[in-house]
C-alpha positions in Angstrom: 80.0 98.5 103.8 79.1 102.1 104.4 78.1 104.6 101.7 81.5 106.3 102.1 83.3 103.0 101.7 81.3 102.1 98.6 82.2 105.5 97.1 85.9 105.1 97.9 85.9 101.6 96.3 84.2 103.0 93.1 86.8 105.8 92.9 89.6 103.3 93.4 88.2 101.0 90.7 87.8 103.9 88.3 91.4 105.0 88.8 92.6 101.5 88.1 90.4 101.1 85.0 91.6 104.4 83.6 95.2 103.7 84.4 95.3 100.4 82.6 93.6 101.9 79.6 96.3 104.5 79.5 99.1 101.9 80.1 97.8 99.9 77.2 97.4 102.9 74.9 100.7 104.6 75.4 102.8 102.4 77.7 103.6 102.4 81.4 106.6 104.7 81.2 104.8 107.4 79.1 101.8 107.6 81.4 101.9 110.0 84.3 99.8 110.0 87.5 98.6 113.5 86.5 97.2 112.1 83.2 95.5 109.3 85.1 93.9 111.8 87.5 92.7 114.0 84.7 91.2 111.1 82.8 89.5 109.8 85.9 88.2 113.3 86.7 89.8 113.2 90.2 92.5 115.2 91.8 96.1 114.1 91.5 96.3 114.0 95.3 93.3 111.6 95.3 95.2 109.2 93.0 98.3 109.3 95.3 96.1 108.8 98.3 95.0 105.4 96.9 98.3 104.6 95.2 101.5 106.1 96.6 103.4 105.2 93.4 102.7 104.3 89.8 104.2 100.9 90.4 101.7 100.3 93.2 98.9 101.3 90.9 100.1 98.9 88.1 100.2 96.0 90.6 97.0 96.8 92.5 95.2 93.9 91.0 97.9 91.5 92.4 97.4 92.9 95.9 93.7 92.0 95.7 94.4 88.6 94.2 97.0 87.7 96.9 94.7 89.0 99.7 91.8 86.9 98.5 94.1 83.8 98.2 95.3 84.3 101.8 91.9 84.7 103.2 90.6 81.7 101.4 93.4 79.7 102.9 93.1 81.2 106.4 89.4 80.8 106.6 89.5 77.0 106.2 88.4 75.3 109.4 91.2 74.2 111.7 90.5 70.5 111.1 91.1 70.9 107.3 94.2 69.1 106.1 97.1 71.2 105.0 96.8 69.8 101.4 93.2 71.0 101.3 94.1 74.4 102.8 96.8 74.9 100.1 94.2 73.9 97.4 91.8 76.5 98.8 94.4 79.2 98.3 95.2 77.9 94.8 91.6 77.8 93.8 91.2 81.4 94.9 94.1 82.4 92.7 92.6 80.5 89.7 89.2 82.2 90.2 90.8 85.6 90.3 92.7 85.0 87.0 89.6 83.6 85.4 87.5 86.6 86.4 90.0 89.3 85.3 92.2 87.6 82.7 92.8 90.7 80.5 93.8 93.1 83.3 96.0 90.5 85.0 97.7 89.7 81.7 98.3 93.4 81.2 99.7 93.7 84.7 102.1 90.8 84.0 103.2 92.5 80.8 104.0 95.7 82.6 105.9 93.8 85.2 107.8 91.9 82.6 108.8 95.0 80.6 109.5 97.4 83.5 112.3 96.8 86.0 110.8 99.0 88.7 107.4 97.2 88.5 109.1 93.8 88.4 111.0 94.7 91.6 107.9 95.8 93.3 106.1 92.6 92.2 108.9 90.5 93.6 108.5 92.3 96.9 104.7 91.7 96.9 105.2 88.0 96.1 107.8 87.6 98.8 105.5 89.2 101.4 102.6 87.1 100.3 104.5 83.9 100.6 105.9 84.8 104.0 102.3 85.4 105.2 101.2 82.1 103.8 104.1 80.3 105.4 103.1 81.6 108.8 99.6 80.3 108.5 100.6 76.9 107.1 103.3 76.5 109.8 100.6 77.1 112.4 98.5 74.4 110.9 101.3 71.9 110.6 102.7 72.4 114.1 105.7 70.6 115.6 109.5 71.2 115.5 109.7 71.0 111.7 106.7 73.2 111.0 108.6 76.2 109.6 110.7 74.1 107.2 107.8 72.1 106.0 105.6 75.2 105.6 108.3 76.9 103.6 108.7 73.9 101.3 104.9 73.5 100.9 104.3 77.1 100.0 107.3 77.3 97.7 106.1 74.1 95.9 102.6 75.5 95.5 104.0 78.8 94.3 106.1 77.0 91.7 103.1 75.1 90.4 101.1 78.3 89.9 104.0 80.4 88.7 105.0 77.9 86.0 101.4 77.7 84.8 101.0 81.5 84.8 104.2 82.0 82.8 102.9 79.7 80.1 99.4 81.2 80.2 100.7 84.7 80.0 102.6 84.1 76.8 100.4 81.6 75.0 97.1 80.6 76.6 93.4 81.3 77.0 92.0 81.7 80.5 91.0 78.1 80.8 94.5 76.9 79.9 95.7 78.2 83.3 93.6 75.8 85.2 94.6 72.9 82.9 98.3 73.7 83.4 97.9 73.9 87.2 96.0 70.6 87.2 98.7 68.9 85.2 101.5 70.2 87.4 99.7 69.0 90.6 99.1 65.6 89.1 102.8 65.3 88.2 103.8 66.3 91.7 101.5 63.9 93.4 102.5 61.0 91.1 106.2 61.6 92.0 107.1 62.4 88.4 109.0 65.6 89.3 112.7 64.9 89.9 114.2 66.1 93.2 117.9 66.5 93.9 119.6 63.4 95.1 120.5 63.4 98.9 123.7 65.2 99.8 126.7 63.2 100.8 
């Protein structure tokens, strides 16, 4: 990483840190991009150059989390089983949440309370899942690859999503891993009901 890139990353992190401090102090709606710029001692244009909208700024941590998860999955050797590939992506998500629990919990709170942020989060999640499905389908191969990849990614997302919802409202950081482990064990043991076949 060049000196310029290091400086840009530091500026970006400062903006995010200041923004979340403001969001928690006075609320997302009451915080302006101009206030964030002033508190970070950068120009308003600089803030907008990194984050085109306040919603994008509030969800910036999720972008990094999703990117890391995809790269962890994609970087598995070609001979790795699809189950192990999915676990690599899941492990990356868990590590991210364990490293930044407070900021991610704050981001979840903003998304939960603010319709515009919630809509943007839904778009990010949909885009992330589509990217994962392409990679998983490539690894599965065959005529049914797209269907199987879609189901595999959706199932993995449901495991993590259900655990995150419980963690967000009740748990400590280590509870998230416990919830994910319990959900995976239930799936692999065939304990999760599926719809009966259609007539």
